[in-house]
PADO-978515 format. One record per residue (C-alpha): residue number from 1; x, y negated, z negated; residue in three letters. Coordinates in steps of 0.001 Angstrom, whole numbers, padded with zeros to 6 digits. Example, Ala and Ser with C-alpha at 12.3 -4.5 7.8 and 13.67 -1.06 7.14 Angstrom:
residues 2
<nr: 1 east: 012300 north: 004500 up: -007800 rest: ALA> .
<nr: 2 east: 013670 north: 001060 up: -007140 rest: SER> .
This chain:
residues 55
<nr: 1 east: -008354 north: 005111 up: 004130 rest: MET> .
<nr: 2 east: -007113 north: 006844 up: 007241 rest: LEU> .
<nr: 3 east: -010590 north: 007044 up: 008764 rest: SER> .
<nr: 4 east: -011049 north: 003297 up: 008184 rest: LEU> .
<nr: 5 east: -007779 north: 002545 up: 009959 rest: LEU> .
<nr: 6 east: -008775 north: 004792 up: 012853 rest: ARG> .
<nr: 7 east: -012220 north: 003194 up: 013090 rest: ALA> .
<nr: 8 east: -010544 north: -000205 up: 013386 rest: ARG> .
<nr: 9 east: -008242 north: 001125 up: 016141 rest: HIS> .
<nr: 10 east: -004968 north: 000504 up: 014326 rest: TYR> .
<nr: 11 east: -001919 north: 002008 up: 015987 rest: SER> .
<nr: 12 east: -000458 north: 005247 up: 014647 rest: ILE> .
<nr: 13 east: 002717 north: 003409 up: 013519 rest: ARG> .
<nr: 14 east: 000609 north: 000903 up: 011572 rest: THR> .
<nr: 15 east: -001317 north: 003748 up: 009941 rest: GLU> .
<nr: 16 east: 001938 north: 005419 up: 008956 rest: GLN> .
<nr: 17 east: 003361 north: 002200 up: 007521 rest: ALA> .
<nr: 18 east: 000236 north: 001458 up: 005461 rest: TYR> .
<nr: 19 east: 000096 north: 004987 up: 004088 rest: ILE> .
<nr: 20 east: 003808 north: 004815 up: 003236 rest: ASP> .
<nr: 21 east: 003328 north: 001504 up: 001375 rest: TRP> .
<nr: 22 east: 000382 north: 002847 up: -000611 rest: VAL> .
<nr: 23 east: 002295 north: 006031 up: -001456 rest: THR> .
<nr: 24 east: 005309 north: 004033 up: -002670 rest: ARG> .
<nr: 25 east: 003085 north: 001759 up: -004733 rest: PHE> .
<nr: 26 east: 001361 north: 004693 up: -006410 rest: MET> .
<nr: 27 east: 004714 north: 006334 up: -007190 rest: ARG> .
<nr: 28 east: 005768 north: 003082 up: -008824 rest: GLY> .
<nr: 29 east: 002670 north: 003260 up: -011005 rest: CYS> .
<nr: 30 east: 003510 north: 006758 up: -012195 rest: ALA> .
<nr: 31 east: 001649 north: 007737 up: -015302 rest: GLY> .
<nr: 32 east: -001171 north: 005247 up: -014692 rest: GLN> .
<nr: 33 east: -004563 north: 006146 up: -013369 rest: SER> .
<nr: 34 east: -005891 north: 004028 up: -010531 rest: ILE> .
<nr: 35 east: -008261 north: 002377 up: -013022 rest: ALA> .
<nr: 36 east: -005273 north: 001187 up: -015086 rest: GLU> .
<nr: 37 east: -003509 north: -000539 up: -012195 rest: VAL> .
<nr: 38 east: -003894 north: -004275 up: -012573 rest: LYS> .
<nr: 39 east: -004512 north: -006834 up: -009866 rest: ARG> .
<nr: 40 east: -001208 north: -008495 up: -010754 rest: THR> .
<nr: 41 east: 000602 north: -005201 up: -010077 rest: ASP> .
<nr: 42 east: -000872 north: -005101 up: -006566 rest: VAL> .
<nr: 43 east: -000116 north: -008781 up: -005956 rest: GLU> .
<nr: 44 east: 003478 north: -008330 up: -007109 rest: ARG> .
<nr: 45 east: 003953 north: -005355 up: -004791 rest: TYR> .
<nr: 46 east: 002458 north: -007167 up: -001791 rest: LEU> .
<nr: 47 east: 004666 north: -010164 up: -002532 rest: SER> .
<nr: 48 east: 007684 north: -007838 up: -002631 rest: TYR> .
<nr: 49 east: 006740 north: -006352 up: 000734 rest: LEU> .
<nr: 50 east: 006291 north: -009787 up: 002289 rest: ALA> .
<nr: 51 east: 009457 north: -011385 up: 000944 rest: THR> .
<nr: 52 east: 012053 north: -008703 up: 000359 rest: GLU> .
<nr: 53 east: 011027 north: -006006 up: 002801 rest: ARG> .
<nr: 54 east: 010170 north: -008514 up: 005558 rest: THR> .
<nr: 55 east: 007179 north: -006641 up: 006877 rest: ILE> .
């Protein structure tokens, strides 16, 4: 993921924020493998970031 962000010339702060969001999401899915995470889980998390965290 990091190499993709670098290739697209994202700023370091943006990279850090994205990595932090992904890390928090995966912690919230503790006990689930990545294959078990549902699309609705991702959508709910992104909605949370957009509305409550005011990204």
